[in-house]
C-alpha atoms as a printed R data frame, in Angstrom:
    type eleno elety resid chain resno        x       y      z
1   ATOM     1    CA   MET     A     1 -133.653 -13.153 45.145
2   ATOM     2    CA   GLY     A     2 -133.578 -12.994 48.982
3   ATOM     3    CA   LEU     A     3 -132.272  -9.699 50.672
4   ATOM     4    CA   LEU     A     4 -128.517 -10.642 50.831
5   ATOM     5    CA   SER     A     5 -127.628 -12.302 47.300
6   ATOM     6    CA   LYS     A     6 -129.252  -8.756 46.554
7   ATOM     7    CA   SER     A     7 -126.746  -7.116 48.195
8   ATOM     8    CA   LEU     A     8 -124.123  -9.435 47.366
9   ATOM     9    CA   ALA     A     9 -125.511  -8.602 43.821
10  ATOM    10    CA   VAL     A    10 -125.177  -4.838 44.247
11  ATOM    11    CA   MET     A    11 -121.358  -5.496 44.580
12  ATOM    12    CA   GLY     A    12 -121.104  -7.115 41.728
13  ATOM    13    CA   GLY     A    13 -118.895 -10.438 43.724
14  ATOM    14    CA   ALA     A    14 -115.908  -8.008 43.025
15  ATOM    15    CA   ALA     A    15 -112.825  -7.621 46.151
16  ATOM    16    CA   LEU     A    16 -114.447  -4.130 47.265
17  ATOM    17    CA   LEU     A    17 -111.223  -1.546 48.589
18  ATOM    18    CA   PHE     A    18 -111.161   0.322 51.670
19  ATOM    19    CA   SER     A    19 -111.246   4.057 51.049
20  ATOM    20    CA   SER     A    20 -107.460   5.363 50.237
21  ATOM    21    CA   ALA     A    21 -108.474   8.770 51.374
22  ATOM    22    CA   LEU     A    22 -108.521   6.860 55.080
23  ATOM    23    CA   TRP     A    23 -106.732   3.941 54.959
24  ATOM    24    CA   GLY     A    24 -103.230   5.734 52.790
25  ATOM    25    CA   SER     A    25 -101.537   3.561 50.274
26  ATOM    26    CA   PRO     A    26 -101.650   0.996 49.023
27  ATOM    27    CA   PRO     A    27 -105.317  -0.012 50.651
28  ATOM    28    CA   THR     A    28 -106.034  -2.064 52.750
29  ATOM    29    CA   PRO     A    29 -107.613  -5.090 51.263
30  ATOM    30    CA   PRO     A    30 -111.789  -5.404 52.163
31  ATOM    31    CA   LEU     A    31 -113.191  -6.740 55.270
32  ATOM    32    CA   SER     A    32 -114.542  -9.700 54.676
33  ATOM    33    CA   MET     A    33 -118.043 -11.013 57.267
34  ATOM    34    CA   MET     A    34 -117.539 -14.484 57.557
35  ATOM    35    CA   ARG     A    35 -121.324 -16.792 57.940
36  ATOM    36    CA   GLN     A    36 -121.497 -21.067 59.015
37  ATOM    37    CA   ASP     A    37 -124.248 -22.918 58.577
38  ATOM    38    CA   SER     A    38 -125.711 -22.282 61.258
39  ATOM    39    CA   PRO     A    39 -129.736 -20.901 60.826
40  ATOM    40    CA   PRO     A    40 -131.258 -18.890 62.607
41  ATOM    41    CA   LYS     A    41 -127.915 -17.263 62.772
42  ATOM    42    CA   TYR     A    42 -127.492 -16.746 59.108
43  ATOM    43    CA   PHE     A    43 -129.670 -18.256 56.131
44  ATOM    44    CA   PRO     A    44 -128.727 -19.495 52.667
45  ATOM    45    CA   VAL     A    45 -128.046 -15.753 50.213
46  ATOM    46    CA   ASP     A    46 -131.323 -17.692 48.336
47  ATOM    47    CA   ALA     A    47 -133.433 -18.804 51.135
48  ATOM    48    CA   GLY     A    48 -135.753 -15.238 50.858
49  ATOM    49    CA   THR     A    49 -135.064 -14.194 54.335
50  ATOM    50    CA   LEU     A    50 -132.220 -13.191 56.725
51  ATOM    51    CA   GLY     A    51 -130.791 -15.029 60.193
52  ATOM    52    CA   LEU     A    52 -130.351 -12.336 62.185
53  ATOM    53    CA   CYS     A    53 -125.894 -12.188 61.868
54  ATOM    54    CA   ASP     A    54 -126.842 -11.717 58.805
55  ATOM    55    CA   GLN     A    55 -129.259  -8.568 59.844
56  ATOM    56    CA   LEU     A    56 -126.279  -7.435 61.668
57  ATOM    57    CA   TYR     A    57 -123.928  -7.860 58.950
58  ATOM    58    CA   LEU     A    58 -125.889  -5.598 56.527
59  ATOM    59    CA   ARG     A    59 -126.079  -2.840 58.702
60  ATOM    60    CA   LEU     A    60 -122.876  -3.003 59.845
61  ATOM    61    CA   GLN     A    61 -121.735  -2.835 55.940
62  ATOM    62    CA   GLU     A    62 -124.377   0.861 55.345
63  ATOM    63    CA   ARG     A    63 -122.126   2.055 58.258
64  ATOM    64    CA   LEU     A    64 -119.151   1.270 57.424
65  ATOM    65    CA   LYS     A    65 -119.495   2.660 54.216
66  ATOM    66    CA   ASP     A    66 -120.680   5.698 55.528
67  ATOM    67    CA   LEU     A    67 -117.250   6.263 57.185
68  ATOM    68    CA   GLY     A    68 -115.489   5.354 54.078
69  ATOM    69    CA   VAL     A    69 -114.828   1.342 54.974
70  ATOM    70    CA   GLU     A    70 -115.891  -1.325 52.204
71  ATOM    71    CA   SER     A    71 -116.584  -4.712 53.415
72  ATOM    72    CA   ARG     A    72 -118.043  -8.192 51.768
73  ATOM    73    CA   ILE     A    73 -120.098 -10.518 53.105
74  ATOM    74    CA   GLU     A    74 -119.057 -13.644 52.456
75  ATOM    75    CA   ALA     A    75 -122.149 -15.647 49.875
76  ATOM    76    CA   GLY     A    76 -121.791 -19.036 50.925
77  ATOM    77    CA   PHE     A    77 -121.331 -20.931 54.238
78  ATOM    78    CA   THR     A    78 -117.830 -21.810 55.710
79  ATOM    79    CA   PRO     A    79 -117.404 -24.692 58.945
80  ATOM    80    CA   ILE     A    80 -117.054 -22.977 62.069
81  ATOM    81    CA   LYS     A    81 -113.276 -24.544 62.440
82  ATOM    82    CA   ARG     A    82 -112.468 -22.966 59.053
83  ATOM    83    CA   ILE     A    83 -113.692 -19.676 60.021
84  ATOM    84    CA   LEU     A    84 -112.033 -19.892 63.377
85  ATOM    85    CA   TYR     A    85 -109.012 -20.479 61.825
86  ATOM    86    CA   GLN     A    86 -109.205 -17.679 58.992
87  ATOM    87    CA   VAL     A    87 -110.401 -14.741 61.618
88  ATOM    88    CA   GLU     A    88 -107.353 -15.991 63.533
89  ATOM    89    CA   HIS     A    89 -104.586 -15.417 60.855
90  ATOM    90    CA   GLU     A    90 -105.955 -13.225 58.454
91  ATOM    91    CA   GLY     A    91 -105.725  -9.801 58.996
92  ATOM    92    CA   ASP     A    92 -109.156  -8.948 57.079
93  ATOM    93    CA   ARG     A    93 -111.825 -11.324 58.979
94  ATOM    94    CA   ILE     A    94 -114.907 -11.108 61.253
95  ATOM    95    CA   PHE     A    95 -117.710 -12.867 62.902
96  ATOM    96    CA   CYS     A    96 -120.956 -12.587 64.055
97  ATOM    97    CA   GLY     A    97 -121.833 -14.482 66.568
98  ATOM    98    CA   ALA     A    98 -118.368 -16.246 68.823
99  ATOM    99    CA   GLY     A    99 -118.706 -17.728 72.402
100 ATOM   100    CA   ARG     A   100 -116.409 -17.286 74.608
101 ATOM   101    CA   ASN     A   101 -114.286 -19.267 76.731
102 ATOM   102    CA   ALA     A   102 -110.106 -18.703 77.934
103 ATOM   103    CA   GLU     A   103 -108.909 -20.519 74.803
104 ATOM   104    CA   ARG     A   104 -110.227 -18.689 72.472
105 ATOM   105    CA   GLU     A   105 -109.418 -15.185 74.513
106 ATOM   106    CA   GLN     A   106 -106.330 -15.644 73.692
107 ATOM   107    CA   ARG     A   107 -106.479 -16.554 69.884
108 ATOM   108    CA   PHE     A   108 -109.087 -13.285 69.172
109 ATOM   109    CA   ILE     A   109 -110.136  -9.933 70.004
110 ATOM   110    CA   TYR     A   110 -113.870  -9.409 70.947
111 ATOM   111    CA   SER     A   111 -116.026  -7.063 71.104
112 ATOM   112    CA   GLU     A   112 -116.748  -4.823 73.857
113 ATOM   113    CA   ILE     A   113 -120.166  -5.222 74.001
114 ATOM   114    CA   PRO     A   114 -121.995  -8.325 73.253
115 ATOM   115    CA   LEU     A   115 -124.469  -8.839 69.910
116 ATOM   116    CA   TYR     A   116 -126.964 -11.196 71.483
117 ATOM   117    CA   GLU     A   117 -127.740 -13.322 74.544
118 ATOM   118    CA   VAL     A   118 -128.424 -16.524 74.054
119 ATOM   119    CA   SER     A   119 -129.453 -19.181 77.015
120 ATOM   120    CA   ASN     A   120 -128.926 -23.239 76.887
121 ATOM   121    CA   VAL     A   121 -132.545 -24.818 77.210
122 ATOM   122    CA   ILE     A   122 -133.863 -28.375 76.376
123 ATOM   123    CA   ALA     A   123 -136.371 -29.760 73.865
124 ATOM   124    CA   VAL     A   124 -138.167 -32.748 74.611
125 ATOM   125    CA   HIS     A   125 -141.359 -34.824 72.840
126 ATOM   126    CA   LYS     A   126 -144.478 -32.789 73.163
127 ATOM   127    CA   ASP     A   127 -146.149 -35.799 75.228
128 ATOM   128    CA   ASN     A   128 -143.073 -35.675 77.487
129 ATOM   129    CA   PRO     A   129 -144.265 -34.292 80.902
130 ATOM   130    CA   TRP     A   130 -140.782 -33.494 82.675
131 ATOM   131    CA   ASN     A   131 -140.112 -29.479 82.822
132 ATOM   132    CA   PRO     A   132 -137.249 -29.428 85.070
133 ATOM   133    CA   LYS     A   133 -136.602 -26.258 87.106
134 ATOM   134    CA   THR     A   134 -132.445 -25.851 87.693
135 ATOM   135    CA   LEU     A   135 -129.702 -27.860 87.020
136 ATOM   136    CA   SER     A   136 -129.280 -30.465 89.139
137 ATOM   137    CA   ASP     A   137 -132.398 -31.521 88.151
138 ATOM   138    CA   LEU     A   138 -131.514 -32.806 84.820
139 ATOM   139    CA   ALA     A   139 -130.014 -35.516 86.461
140 ATOM   140    CA   ASN     A   140 -132.968 -36.921 87.365
141 ATOM   141    CA   GLY     A   141 -135.263 -37.528 84.229
142 ATOM   142    CA   SER     A   142 -135.006 -38.055 80.729
143 ATOM   143    CA   THR     A   143 -131.612 -39.151 79.184
144 ATOM   144    CA   LEU     A   144 -129.906 -35.862 78.261
145 ATOM   145    CA   VAL     A   145 -128.457 -35.662 74.221
146 ATOM   146    CA   ALA     A   146 -126.132 -32.809 73.450
147 ATOM   147    CA   LEU     A   147 -124.186 -32.170 70.077
148 ATOM   148    CA   TYR     A   148 -120.868 -33.792 70.050
149 ATOM   149    CA   GLY     A   149 -117.780 -30.935 70.635
150 ATOM   150    CA   THR     A   150 -119.814 -28.288 71.531
151 ATOM   151    CA   SER     A   151 -119.176 -25.946 74.557
152 ATOM   152    CA   SER     A   152 -122.923 -26.577 75.579
153 ATOM   153    CA   ALA     A   153 -122.163 -30.528 76.311
154 ATOM   154    CA   ARG     A   154 -119.169 -30.174 78.056
155 ATOM   155    CA   PHE     A   155 -120.608 -27.720 80.582
156 ATOM   156    CA   LEU     A   156 -123.804 -30.153 80.761
157 ATOM   157    CA   LYS     A   157 -121.261 -32.723 81.726
158 ATOM   158    CA   THR     A   158 -119.380 -30.649 84.730
159 ATOM   159    CA   GLU     A   159 -121.683 -28.855 86.319
160 ATOM   160    CA   SER     A   160 -125.440 -30.660 85.912
161 ATOM   161    CA   GLY     A   161 -124.070 -34.029 87.389
162 ATOM   162    CA   ALA     A   162 -125.628 -35.882 84.705
163 ATOM   163    CA   GLU     A   163 -125.312 -38.261 82.173
164 ATOM   164    CA   VAL     A   164 -124.954 -36.984 78.848
165 ATOM   165    CA   TYR     A   165 -125.165 -38.579 75.008
166 ATOM   166    CA   ASP     A   166 -123.135 -36.330 73.113
167 ATOM   167    CA   ARG     A   167 -123.087 -38.231 69.801
168 ATOM   168    CA   PHE     A   168 -124.933 -36.390 67.795
169 ATOM   169    CA   HIS     A   169 -123.630 -33.902 65.086
170 ATOM   170    CA   THR     A   170 -126.571 -31.486 63.851
171 ATOM   171    CA   PRO     A   171 -129.436 -30.156 65.946
172 ATOM   172    CA   MET     A   172 -131.713 -31.749 63.246
173 ATOM   173    CA   GLU     A   173 -129.990 -35.376 64.174
174 ATOM   174    CA   ALA     A   174 -130.552 -34.829 67.633
175 ATOM   175    CA   LEU     A   175 -134.202 -33.530 67.513
176 ATOM   176    CA   SER     A   176 -135.341 -36.652 65.335
177 ATOM   177    CA   ALA     A   177 -134.681 -38.774 67.628
178 ATOM   178    CA   VAL     A   178 -136.364 -37.315 70.852
179 ATOM   179    CA   ALA     A   179 -139.199 -37.083 68.607
180 ATOM   180    CA   HIS     A   180 -139.712 -40.201 68.592
181 ATOM   181    CA   PRO     A   181 -142.050 -40.740 72.600
182 ATOM   182    CA   ASP     A   182 -140.581 -44.309 72.815
183 ATOM   183    CA   ARG     A   183 -136.876 -42.855 73.410
184 ATOM   184    CA   ASP     A   184 -137.466 -40.118 76.540
185 ATOM   185    CA   MET     A   185 -134.657 -37.923 75.610
186 ATOM   186    CA   ALA     A   186 -133.675 -34.527 76.069
187 ATOM   187    CA   PHE     A   187 -131.743 -32.016 73.458
188 ATOM   188    CA   TYR     A   188 -130.243 -29.498 75.549
189 ATOM   189    CA   TYR     A   189 -129.040 -26.636 73.046
190 ATOM   190    CA   HIS     A   190 -129.516 -22.885 72.987
191 ATOM   191    CA   ASP     A   191 -132.584 -21.006 72.140
192 ATOM   192    CA   LEU     A   192 -131.856 -19.350 69.465
193 ATOM   193    CA   GLY     A   193 -131.766 -22.897 67.336
194 ATOM   194    CA   ILE     A   194 -134.229 -24.365 69.452
195 ATOM   195    CA   ASN     A   195 -136.604 -21.998 68.704
196 ATOM   196    CA   TYR     A   196 -136.121 -21.881 64.934
197 ATOM   197    CA   LEU     A   197 -135.806 -25.826 64.437
198 ATOM   198    CA   ILE     A   198 -139.036 -26.792 66.171
199 ATOM   199    CA   ARG     A   199 -141.288 -24.263 64.164
200 ATOM   200    CA   GLU     A   200 -140.094 -25.096 61.081
201 ATOM   201    CA   SER     A   201 -139.458 -28.865 61.691
202 ATOM   202    CA   GLY     A   202 -142.845 -29.450 61.979
203 ATOM   203    CA   LEU     A   203 -141.444 -32.525 64.419
204 ATOM   204    CA   PRO     A   204 -143.467 -33.084 67.762
205 ATOM   205    CA   LEU     A   205 -141.593 -31.353 70.358
206 ATOM   206    CA   ARG     A   206 -141.838 -28.293 73.014
207 ATOM   207    CA   ARG     A   207 -139.096 -26.460 74.728
208 ATOM   208    CA   VAL     A   208 -139.270 -26.432 78.369
209 ATOM   209    CA   SER     A   209 -138.945 -22.803 79.543
210 ATOM   210    CA   THR     A   210 -136.908 -23.229 82.203
211 ATOM   211    CA   ARG     A   211 -132.891 -21.365 81.293
212 ATOM   212    CA   PHE     A   212 -130.539 -23.577 82.594
213 ATOM   213    CA   ARG     A   213 -127.494 -20.943 81.383
214 ATOM   214    CA   THR     A   214 -127.158 -17.824 79.028
215 ATOM   215    CA   VAL     A   215 -123.724 -16.500 77.404
216 ATOM   216    CA   PRO     A   216 -123.327 -13.657 75.778
217 ATOM   217    CA   GLN     A   217 -122.546 -14.058 71.552
218 ATOM   218    CA   TRP     A   218 -119.807 -11.851 70.711
219 ATOM   219    CA   MET     A   219 -117.549 -10.398 67.391
220 ATOM   220    CA   ILE     A   220 -114.521 -11.394 67.346
221 ATOM   221    CA   TYR     A   221 -111.751 -10.321 64.873
222 ATOM   222    CA   GLY     A   222 -108.038 -11.597 64.513
223 ATOM   223    CA   ARG     A   223 -104.958 -10.081 66.442
224 ATOM   224    CA   GLN     A   224 -103.824  -9.640 63.377
225 ATOM   225    CA   MET     A   225 -106.067  -6.778 62.588
226 ATOM   226    CA   ASP     A   226 -105.091  -3.426 62.213
227 ATOM   227    CA   PRO     A   227 -106.377  -1.622 65.268
228 ATOM   228    CA   ARG     A   228 -108.278   1.157 63.739
229 ATOM   229    CA   LEU     A   229 -110.296  -1.437 61.813
230 ATOM   230    CA   ILE     A   230 -111.703  -3.132 64.301
231 ATOM   231    CA   GLU     A   231 -112.431   0.573 66.706
232 ATOM   232    CA   THR     A   232 -114.121   2.529 63.356
233 ATOM   233    CA   VAL     A   233 -116.507  -1.331 63.784
234 ATOM   234    CA   GLU     A   234 -116.539  -1.127 66.942
235 ATOM   235    CA   GLN     A   235 -117.681   2.526 66.821
236 ATOM   236    CA   VAL     A   236 -120.308   1.351 64.435
237 ATOM   237    CA   LEU     A   237 -121.633  -1.481 67.531
238 ATOM   238    CA   ARG     A   238 -121.377   0.747 70.270
239 ATOM   239    CA   GLU     A   239 -123.819   3.328 67.995
240 ATOM   240    CA   MET     A   240 -126.406   0.604 67.731
241 ATOM   241    CA   GLN     A   241 -126.649  -0.879 71.269
242 ATOM   242    CA   ASP     A   242 -126.959   2.667 72.187
243 ATOM   243    CA   SER     A   243 -130.120   3.404 69.184
244 ATOM   244    CA   GLY     A   244 -131.355  -0.039 70.763
245 ATOM   245    CA   GLU     A   245 -130.887  -1.848 67.139
246 ATOM   246    CA   LEU     A   246 -129.003  -5.110 68.625
247 ATOM   247    CA   ASP     A   247 -132.009  -5.331 71.076
248 ATOM   248    CA   GLU     A   248 -134.579  -5.374 68.507
249 ATOM   249    CA   MET     A   249 -132.227  -7.827 66.503
250 ATOM   250    CA   GLY     A   250 -131.808 -10.042 69.483
251 ATOM   251    CA   ARG     A   251 -136.191  -9.911 70.361
252 ATOM   252    CA   ARG     A   252 -137.067 -11.106 67.190
253 ATOM   253    CA   PHE     A   253 -135.361 -14.067 67.455
254 ATOM   254    CA   LEU     A   254 -135.337 -14.880 70.674
255 ATOM   255    CA   ASP     A   255 -138.795 -13.742 72.240
């Protein structure tokens, strides 16, 4: 049994309630920490290892309990669009690892501090000598591929001047295409995912060292969430930042 599944087992699957002493009567519903199928940010509970946000959730859960706030970490994965819908419309959901844009800022409250940063990089076949140094260099080289409907693909199309084939739906689908030496492709994605997938897949790939864009990733809350609860979570996140815990967790996956 993995560490996360052990934590969930300890909770017994019960719906845990916030301390009535803190929140008054009737008790507030439990805080739910949502997870998506996106390694190494999250791993299945039986994987025997914890993702970046899995680790953050567990530490957050421990600190919140000390403050009288009980919570639960969702055992399964939820598609990202459903996560965003539920966080927006239900007052008891939070999500670790959200990007930020103008449209989302209208829908969500963002944490005061970023949880970690990711950088956009490219993966190429290991025998491909191409080493672009700037965004403009991307317009003159291997065929660029990206994931359908992602902010990375939109940014790449707008800022690089390159033609982008963004019809892939999963990172492994894109990397498998790039791994064919005769296709001369480069996959534009974030370093958190590419570092992990190149290492774990065994495909003949390498990551180009250039970081083309670096963006923070945040905790998001719904605008219907009790402001007192948001502030309690924010208090814990500030403590984790001041202690260096957030940086420590990020370095494990991004260095």
